[in-house]
C-alpha positions in Angstrom: 5.9 14.3 9.3 7.8 17.0 11.2 11.4 18.3 11.1 13.3 19.7 14.0 16.7 21.5 14.1 19.4 21.6 16.6 22.0 24.4 16.6 24.1 22.9 19.4 24.9 19.4 18.3 21.7 17.7 19.5 21.7 19.0 23.1 18.5 21.0 22.5 16.0 21.1 19.7 13.8 23.9 18.2 10.0 23.2 18.0 8.7 20.9 15.3 8.0 22.3 11.8 5.1 20.4 10.1 6.1 19.1 6.7 3.1 16.8 5.9 -0.1 16.0 7.9 -0.9 12.5 6.6 0.6 9.1 5.9 4.3 9.5 5.0 7.3 7.2 4.6 10.9 7.3 3.5 12.4 10.8 3.4 15.7 12.5 2.7 16.8 16.1 3.5 19.4 18.5 2.3 20.4 22.1 3.2 21.0 24.5 0.4 23.8 27.1 0.5 21.3 29.9 1.5 20.1 27.8 4.4 16.8 26.7 2.8 15.9 23.0 3.5 15.0 20.6 0.7 13.0 17.5 1.6 11.9 14.6 -0.6 9.4 12.2 0.9 6.8 9.5 0.1 3.2 10.5 1.0 -0.5 10.1 0.1 -4.0 10.3 1.3 -4.8 6.6 1.8 -1.2 5.2 2.3 2.3 6.7 2.4 3.3 5.2 -1.0 1.0 7.0 -3.4 3.5 9.7 -4.6 6.9 11.3 -4.0 7.0 15.0 -3.2 9.8 17.5 -3.1 9.4 20.5 -0.8 11.7 23.5 -0.4 11.3 25.3 2.9 12.6 28.7 3.5 15.3 29.1 6.1 13.2 31.5 8.2 10.8 28.7 9.1 13.6 27.3 11.3 14.3 30.3 13.5 
């Protein structure tokens, strides 16, 4: 699973940021006041429905 960010309304996109390298499914994302990104997603080793993970990524990863 990867995330990309656009700073110009979707005209151009920054390179992918890897969130999870394996089976993954439903996800949701939010941006905190300080610019960090929160992502909750389904993932696992055998299939994407083994567990639910929350990841907070620092804003600097998206520069």
